[in-house]
N, C-alpha and C positions, 0 to 999 in steps of 0.2 A: 504494499500499499504506500503510495507516494505521500500520504498525509501523516500516518502514524508509524510506518515502518514495519507493520505486522506482515508475516508471510501470507500471501493469498493462497487459498485452497479452492478446488472445484467444488461446486455445490449442486444439489438436486433441488430444483424449484418445488417439487412435490413434497420435499421433506423439511420445508421451512416452518411447518406448523409446530405448535408447542409439543415438546417431548413429554414423556410420562415419567414422573419421579416416584421411585419405590423406596421408602424409608423404613428402616427398622432400628429399634433401640434396644440395647442390652445393658441393664435390665429394661423391661418394657415400660415400667413406671418408676423412674429413678427418684430416689429421695433427695431432698435438698442437701447439698454438700457432697453428694456421691458422684463419682466419675461414671459417665455414661459413654458407651461406644455407639456412635452413629454409623450406620451402614447405608450408603446411598447408591441406588442402582438406577440407571437412566435407560428407558426403553424407547425404541424407535417408534414414532407415531404411526407408521404404516404397517410395520411387520410385528411390532411387539417384542422384538429381539433385544436383548441386553447389549447396549452400545459399548464398544471397547476403545474406539479411536476418537481422540479429542484434539483440538487445536490448542496450542499454548497461547493464552491471552494474558498480557501483563505479567509475563514471566512464570505463570502457573497454569496447570490444566483445569483447576477447580478452585473457585473462590466461594467460601461458605461464611455467611453472616448468621450468628446466633443471637437473637434479640428477645429479651423478656418483654411481656406484654406491657408492663408499666414503663418500659424503655430505660430502666435503671441499669440493666446489664446488657452489654454489647460486646460481641467478640468477632473478629475477622480472622478466620483460620483457613488452612489449606489441606484438605484430606488427601491421603495417599491412595494411589490406585492399586487395587489388587489384581491378581492374575486373571480373574473372570471379568474384569472391566469395571467392577464396582469400586466405590471409594469408601474409605473408613477413617475415622478419626475419634479420639477419646477427648472428652471435655467435661469438666466439673460444672454442674449447674448449682450455684451457691444458694439460691432462694427458691421457695416454693411458688408454684403458680404456672400459668400458661405462657407460652412463647411461640416463636416462629423461626423456621430455618429459611433463609434466603439463599438459594443455590444459583450461582452464576457460572456458566460454562458454555463452551461452543463445541458441539459434536462435529466431527469431520463430515462434510457434505450437507450440514444443516445450518440454520441460522443461530445467532446468539440467543441464549436462554437465560431467563431469570424466573425461577419457579419457587413459589412460597409453600411451605409445608408447616402446619401447626403442630404443636406438641404440648405436653403438660407434665409436670412432676407429680409424684405421689404427695399426699398430705395437704393438697389444696382443697379447702372446704368452702371457700367463699364463692359467690357467683362471679361469672366472667366480667360483668360490668364493673366490679370493684377493682379490677386490674387495669381498666382503661385509664391512661395517664391524663391528668389535667395540666397539660404543658402551657407555660406562658413564655412569650418571647423574652429573651435576655435583655436587660436594660443596657448592657454593654456588650459590644461585639469584640472586645479585647479580652483574651484569656492568656493564662500562663501555665506552662507545663514543662517540667524537667529543665528548668533554666532558660526557657525560650518564651518570649511574649509574642503571641499570635494575634493579629488584628485583621478582621474582615473589613476591608476598606470599601464599604458600600453603604448606602442608605437604605432603610426599609422601603422607601418609595420605589426603589429600583428592583425589588424582588417581586416580580409580577408573574402570575401564572400564564401558561400558554405562549410565552415568548422565550427565545434564547437569551439567557442572562449570563453576563460576565461577572464572576465573583473574585476580585483581586484580593490576595492575602499578603500581608507584610510580616516578615519574621525579624525579631530583634533579640539580641542577647540580654537576658533579664538583668544581669549584674552590671555589664559595661554600657548598655544602651546602644551598642554598635550593631549595625545591620548584620544579620546572619548570612554567611556566604559559603557554608560548608555542609549544607544538607546533602545526604547520601541517597542514592538511588534506592527506591523501594517500589517493587512491583512495576518496573519499567518506567518509573517517573520519580520526581523529587517530592511528590505528595499524592495523596489519595483521599477521597471523600465518599461517604455514603450519606444520602439525604432521604429521610423517611418521614412521611406524614403521620400525624399523631394517631390516625385510625388504621395505620399500617396498610393502606390500600395503594399508596403511590410511593415509588422508591426510585432514586436516581443514584447510579453508580458512576461517580465522576472522577476525571483525572485532569491535571493541568494541560494547557495547550502545548507545552513543551514535553512531548513524549520521548523516551530514550530508547525504545525498542529498536533494534537494528543498529544500535551504536555501541561503542565500548565505553561510554561515559558512566562513571560510577559515583562521582561526587562533584561538589562545586555548585550546588543549587542554592537559590535565594539571592537576595532577600525578598524577591517578589515572585509569587506564583499566581497565575490566573486560571481559575477553573470555569469551564463552560457547563451550564446546566439548563434544563428545560423542566420547570415544575408543572406537572400536568393539571393541577387544580389549586385553587387558593386554600389557605389554612395554615396551621402551625406545623412546622417541620423541625425535626432535630437533625443536625449535621454532625457527623463524627469525622473529624479531620485527622488524618494520620501523616506523620513525617518521621524521618529518621536522621539523627545527628549523633556523631561520635559513637556509632554502633548501638544506639539506644532508640527503640521505636516508641514514639509518643502518640497518644490519642487525645484529642481535645473535643469535647461535646459542646455544641453551640445551638441554641434554639432560636428560630427566627419565625417571623410572620410573613407569609407570601400573600400578596394582595391580588384581588380580582382586577382585571383590566379596567382602568378608569376609576378605581377605588383610590382614595387618598390614605396615607398612613395615619 
């Protein structure tokens, strides 16, 4: 691809429909704090056969996001592929309640997939509505994590649904106040973001405009990164921004309000 550097693969127009995700948990109803083994099998939409061949996207074959329904817990992990073609990973679920798996992958010959699969732990006795978060937009779009101050340099009025939106982000060393220029490559770029609506129906998997796939660049990112996003509908979204510096991966959650076209902040 002349834009992002990914290797192009031949595709079957009849196989671009949604693939089928088969998920099993071991144990089937994990307790809070217990490690659970997720096994994820992808079935071809036309044949029902377990798919074995996948394209590497952003340095990985499979991106898995594990999100609790109240959005207090968020994990971005990468399952390992087994001989039969399925993917497995072990993860500890610290709190009781429902959650969802967001599986991002691209089968060879098919289109990019993002499949959502609900799950729940044992010991959750409340009704589902009690887990729905009451998110409020952050009053400040500047956050600090692991010695780095991260600022979304945009105004709420510019976050509008249904339009391509540029989200510039500025990185500064917390102690010195100097611009950060040593971000390291992480998943084919100097940064990564997932943006999820509070009802979990809309999700955006975003990367900065400067992609590194197809290059040998591994460090030297910052102090500016610009992400491109299209929010499908208005509402409150939580953004989890990830970046790597000095071999340490940092995650910064930011909650924003996305406006309806013509609406004022």
